[in-house]
C-alpha beads as a LAMMPS data file, in Angstrom:
LAMMPS data file: protein, C-alpha beads

203 atoms
202 bonds

1 atom types
1 bond types

-500.0 500.0 xlo xhi
-500.0 500.0 ylo yhi
-500.0 500.0 zlo zhi

Masses

1 110.0

Atoms # bond

1 1 1 394.188 277.243 -89.055
2 1 1 394.892 278.740 -85.626
3 1 1 397.716 280.990 -84.498
4 1 1 399.345 279.881 -81.250
5 1 1 401.257 282.873 -79.856
6 1 1 403.640 282.236 -76.970
7 1 1 405.144 285.198 -75.127
8 1 1 408.452 285.396 -73.321
9 1 1 407.397 283.653 -70.111
10 1 1 405.958 280.795 -72.207
11 1 1 409.435 280.168 -73.620
12 1 1 411.513 281.225 -70.634
13 1 1 413.115 277.837 -70.005
14 1 1 413.080 274.177 -71.018
15 1 1 410.060 273.305 -68.868
16 1 1 408.034 276.116 -70.438
17 1 1 408.971 275.038 -73.961
18 1 1 408.077 271.427 -73.139
19 1 1 404.631 272.657 -72.060
20 1 1 404.396 274.629 -75.296
21 1 1 405.102 271.454 -77.260
22 1 1 402.330 269.601 -75.459
23 1 1 399.855 272.411 -76.163
24 1 1 400.732 272.448 -79.859
25 1 1 400.481 268.652 -80.070
26 1 1 396.962 268.825 -78.687
27 1 1 395.931 271.291 -81.423
28 1 1 397.313 269.559 -84.509
29 1 1 393.840 269.034 -85.964
30 1 1 393.452 272.829 -85.999
31 1 1 396.569 273.301 -88.180
32 1 1 398.532 275.480 -85.743
33 1 1 400.908 278.236 -86.739
34 1 1 403.284 278.818 -83.814
35 1 1 404.547 282.339 -83.115
36 1 1 407.078 282.844 -80.326
37 1 1 408.665 285.765 -78.554
38 1 1 412.243 285.902 -77.337
39 1 1 413.069 284.031 -74.148
40 1 1 412.104 286.045 -71.088
41 1 1 414.363 289.090 -70.539
42 1 1 416.366 288.512 -73.733
43 1 1 414.997 291.546 -75.572
44 1 1 415.901 293.733 -72.604
45 1 1 419.345 292.151 -72.641
46 1 1 419.764 292.936 -76.321
47 1 1 418.868 296.564 -75.724
48 1 1 421.504 296.666 -72.994
49 1 1 423.935 295.057 -75.425
50 1 1 423.299 297.933 -77.797
51 1 1 424.072 300.433 -75.066
52 1 1 427.341 298.640 -74.324
53 1 1 428.294 298.821 -77.988
54 1 1 427.468 302.520 -78.114
55 1 1 429.714 303.036 -75.099
56 1 1 432.558 301.264 -76.881
57 1 1 432.692 298.444 -74.304
58 1 1 434.030 295.778 -76.669
59 1 1 434.867 293.162 -74.051
60 1 1 431.463 293.489 -72.396
61 1 1 429.746 293.183 -75.769
62 1 1 431.560 289.933 -76.508
63 1 1 430.888 288.556 -73.038
64 1 1 427.203 289.411 -73.199
65 1 1 426.778 287.726 -76.574
66 1 1 428.542 284.620 -75.263
67 1 1 426.291 284.556 -72.193
68 1 1 423.154 284.872 -74.317
69 1 1 424.189 281.993 -76.547
70 1 1 425.074 279.907 -73.491
71 1 1 421.607 280.476 -72.036
72 1 1 419.916 279.347 -75.249
73 1 1 422.224 276.329 -75.509
74 1 1 421.413 275.359 -71.926
75 1 1 417.682 275.488 -72.654
76 1 1 418.107 273.532 -75.894
77 1 1 420.253 270.876 -74.234
78 1 1 417.438 270.092 -71.791
79 1 1 414.952 269.403 -74.594
80 1 1 415.137 266.212 -76.672
81 1 1 416.287 267.055 -80.181
82 1 1 416.654 270.780 -79.562
83 1 1 420.421 270.569 -79.657
84 1 1 419.962 270.700 -83.419
85 1 1 419.441 274.447 -82.998
86 1 1 423.098 274.935 -82.096
87 1 1 424.277 276.046 -85.532
88 1 1 421.485 278.627 -85.772
89 1 1 422.399 279.971 -82.331
90 1 1 426.002 280.405 -83.418
91 1 1 424.907 282.069 -86.657
92 1 1 422.843 284.546 -84.663
93 1 1 425.775 285.338 -82.398
94 1 1 427.976 285.993 -85.406
95 1 1 425.302 288.230 -86.908
96 1 1 425.347 290.300 -83.721
97 1 1 429.128 290.574 -83.796
98 1 1 429.063 291.622 -87.437
99 1 1 426.489 294.266 -86.558
100 1 1 428.030 295.654 -83.389
101 1 1 431.774 295.556 -83.949
102 1 1 431.673 298.301 -86.613
103 1 1 429.295 300.301 -84.402
104 1 1 431.446 300.391 -81.260
105 1 1 431.598 303.838 -79.755
106 1 1 428.832 305.486 -81.758
107 1 1 425.027 305.638 -81.587
108 1 1 423.212 302.812 -83.325
109 1 1 420.876 303.782 -86.107
110 1 1 417.220 302.845 -85.781
111 1 1 417.700 300.224 -88.494
112 1 1 420.666 298.703 -86.641
113 1 1 418.697 298.637 -83.405
114 1 1 415.876 296.744 -85.114
115 1 1 418.337 294.136 -86.385
116 1 1 419.770 293.888 -82.872
117 1 1 416.570 293.422 -80.901
118 1 1 415.075 291.003 -83.422
119 1 1 417.770 288.437 -82.735
120 1 1 416.087 287.158 -79.579
121 1 1 413.035 286.045 -81.532
122 1 1 415.194 284.303 -84.112
123 1 1 417.102 282.409 -81.441
124 1 1 414.017 281.316 -79.501
125 1 1 412.110 280.224 -82.594
126 1 1 414.992 277.990 -83.702
127 1 1 415.053 276.348 -80.270
128 1 1 411.269 275.887 -80.249
129 1 1 411.178 274.458 -83.783
130 1 1 413.903 271.963 -82.883
131 1 1 412.115 271.067 -79.646
132 1 1 408.861 270.426 -81.508
133 1 1 410.670 268.158 -83.938
134 1 1 412.248 266.383 -80.985
135 1 1 408.733 265.863 -79.607
136 1 1 407.700 264.154 -82.847
137 1 1 405.996 267.090 -84.575
138 1 1 406.795 268.044 -88.161
139 1 1 407.841 271.602 -87.375
140 1 1 409.258 273.962 -89.989
141 1 1 411.109 277.156 -89.065
142 1 1 409.862 280.204 -90.970
143 1 1 411.624 283.560 -91.077
144 1 1 408.983 286.210 -90.306
145 1 1 411.093 288.749 -92.187
146 1 1 410.100 286.936 -95.372
147 1 1 406.390 287.152 -94.523
148 1 1 405.670 290.229 -92.404
149 1 1 406.234 293.019 -94.926
150 1 1 406.286 296.480 -93.350
151 1 1 407.035 300.081 -94.120
152 1 1 410.417 301.521 -93.159
153 1 1 409.581 303.198 -89.851
154 1 1 412.239 301.375 -87.857
155 1 1 411.277 300.645 -84.281
156 1 1 407.554 301.055 -84.969
157 1 1 406.995 299.660 -88.443
158 1 1 403.484 299.272 -89.835
159 1 1 402.580 295.928 -91.447
160 1 1 401.367 296.005 -95.059
161 1 1 398.416 293.574 -95.141
162 1 1 398.210 292.932 -98.883
163 1 1 401.916 292.179 -99.190
164 1 1 401.749 289.985 -96.082
165 1 1 398.819 288.025 -97.488
166 1 1 400.775 287.277 -100.662
167 1 1 403.919 286.294 -98.772
168 1 1 402.010 284.142 -96.292
169 1 1 400.243 282.303 -99.087
170 1 1 403.614 281.551 -100.651
171 1 1 405.716 280.784 -97.572
172 1 1 403.253 279.493 -94.953
173 1 1 400.280 278.148 -96.902
174 1 1 402.085 275.138 -98.406
175 1 1 403.447 274.115 -95.009
176 1 1 399.996 274.122 -93.436
177 1 1 398.532 272.301 -96.422
178 1 1 401.173 269.595 -95.975
179 1 1 400.269 269.153 -92.321
180 1 1 403.456 270.730 -91.033
181 1 1 403.720 273.116 -88.071
182 1 1 405.264 276.469 -89.054
183 1 1 407.242 278.142 -86.266
184 1 1 407.947 281.831 -86.663
185 1 1 408.619 285.013 -84.738
186 1 1 406.448 287.800 -83.379
187 1 1 407.483 291.469 -83.382
188 1 1 409.822 291.369 -86.398
189 1 1 409.361 291.897 -90.110
190 1 1 411.159 293.516 -93.024
191 1 1 410.643 296.155 -95.662
192 1 1 409.845 295.150 -99.228
193 1 1 413.571 295.233 -100.016
194 1 1 414.356 292.892 -97.103
195 1 1 415.666 295.358 -94.512
196 1 1 414.754 294.018 -91.018
197 1 1 412.253 296.004 -88.967
198 1 1 410.358 295.628 -85.709
199 1 1 406.780 296.464 -84.885
200 1 1 407.745 297.948 -81.513
201 1 1 407.658 296.326 -78.084
202 1 1 404.436 294.409 -77.746
203 1 1 403.860 294.662 -81.488

Bonds

1 1 1 2
2 1 2 3
3 1 3 4
4 1 4 5
5 1 5 6
6 1 6 7
7 1 7 8
8 1 8 9
9 1 9 10
10 1 10 11
11 1 11 12
12 1 12 13
13 1 13 14
14 1 14 15
15 1 15 16
16 1 16 17
17 1 17 18
18 1 18 19
19 1 19 20
20 1 20 21
21 1 21 22
22 1 22 23
23 1 23 24
24 1 24 25
25 1 25 26
26 1 26 27
27 1 27 28
28 1 28 29
29 1 29 30
30 1 30 31
31 1 31 32
32 1 32 33
33 1 33 34
34 1 34 35
35 1 35 36
36 1 36 37
37 1 37 38
38 1 38 39
39 1 39 40
40 1 40 41
41 1 41 42
42 1 42 43
43 1 43 44
44 1 44 45
45 1 45 46
46 1 46 47
47 1 47 48
48 1 48 49
49 1 49 50
50 1 50 51
51 1 51 52
52 1 52 53
53 1 53 54
54 1 54 55
55 1 55 56
56 1 56 57
57 1 57 58
58 1 58 59
59 1 59 60
60 1 60 61
61 1 61 62
62 1 62 63
63 1 63 64
64 1 64 65
65 1 65 66
66 1 66 67
67 1 67 68
68 1 68 69
69 1 69 70
70 1 70 71
71 1 71 72
72 1 72 73
73 1 73 74
74 1 74 75
75 1 75 76
76 1 76 77
77 1 77 78
78 1 78 79
79 1 79 80
80 1 80 81
81 1 81 82
82 1 82 83
83 1 83 84
84 1 84 85
85 1 85 86
86 1 86 87
87 1 87 88
88 1 88 89
89 1 89 90
90 1 90 91
91 1 91 92
92 1 92 93
93 1 93 94
94 1 94 95
95 1 95 96
96 1 96 97
97 1 97 98
98 1 98 99
99 1 99 100
100 1 100 101
101 1 101 102
102 1 102 103
103 1 103 104
104 1 104 105
105 1 105 106
106 1 106 107
107 1 107 108
108 1 108 109
109 1 109 110
110 1 110 111
111 1 111 112
112 1 112 113
113 1 113 114
114 1 114 115
115 1 115 116
116 1 116 117
117 1 117 118
118 1 118 119
119 1 119 120
120 1 120 121
121 1 121 122
122 1 122 123
123 1 123 124
124 1 124 125
125 1 125 126
126 1 126 127
127 1 127 128
128 1 128 129
129 1 129 130
130 1 130 131
131 1 131 132
132 1 132 133
133 1 133 134
134 1 134 135
135 1 135 136
136 1 136 137
137 1 137 138
138 1 138 139
139 1 139 140
140 1 140 141
141 1 141 142
142 1 142 143
143 1 143 144
144 1 144 145
145 1 145 146
146 1 146 147
147 1 147 148
148 1 148 149
149 1 149 150
150 1 150 151
151 1 151 152
152 1 152 153
153 1 153 154
154 1 154 155
155 1 155 156
156 1 156 157
157 1 157 158
158 1 158 159
159 1 159 160
160 1 160 161
161 1 161 162
162 1 162 163
163 1 163 164
164 1 164 165
165 1 165 166
166 1 166 167
167 1 167 168
168 1 168 169
169 1 169 170
170 1 170 171
171 1 171 172
172 1 172 173
173 1 173 174
174 1 174 175
175 1 175 176
176 1 176 177
177 1 177 178
178 1 178 179
179 1 179 180
180 1 180 181
181 1 181 182
182 1 182 183
183 1 183 184
184 1 184 185
185 1 185 186
186 1 186 187
187 1 187 188
188 1 188 189
189 1 189 190
190 1 190 191
191 1 191 192
192 1 192 193
193 1 193 194
194 1 194 195
195 1 195 196
196 1 196 197
197 1 197 198
198 1 198 199
199 1 199 200
200 1 200 201
201 1 201 202
202 1 202 203
């Protein structure tokens, strides 16, 4: 098995994701596990979205979420088969609204901020998984929050290797054994009770 990690500029637009698909296709014999970051600048945009929510700027929050979804839809539309990610993009947008509407006008907690900034990785990984399937690869989307078990230090969580090994064997091992290509997220995880965390920028 190899881990193929693609950062934000490697998934910044449709051309970049098409190149990603070609790279993964060339490494199928190595049983690749694909890990992707958010599209370029999306994490920064999500942090700004949090600041807008804290300022109580409801209209700007809604407009920013709509613009983020539109960007991901535009990228997906340019990739054969990636339009299948549309429902997941909408689900992510609704998750952001559910998170931020009750928080308008007050500081976000560290746990809320982790849920916020992790959304970019979830969006991009859905688009990439759909694009790989559109390119003829048997890609399977995997939620890193079900594999990367961490402590509860929100914003700078520490991974717990033994728990991760058990979860990876259960969630990722069978996919690799079946010749599928797991696609998951970098930077995000969850506590043992399932509360989303992040490992910090660059984590």
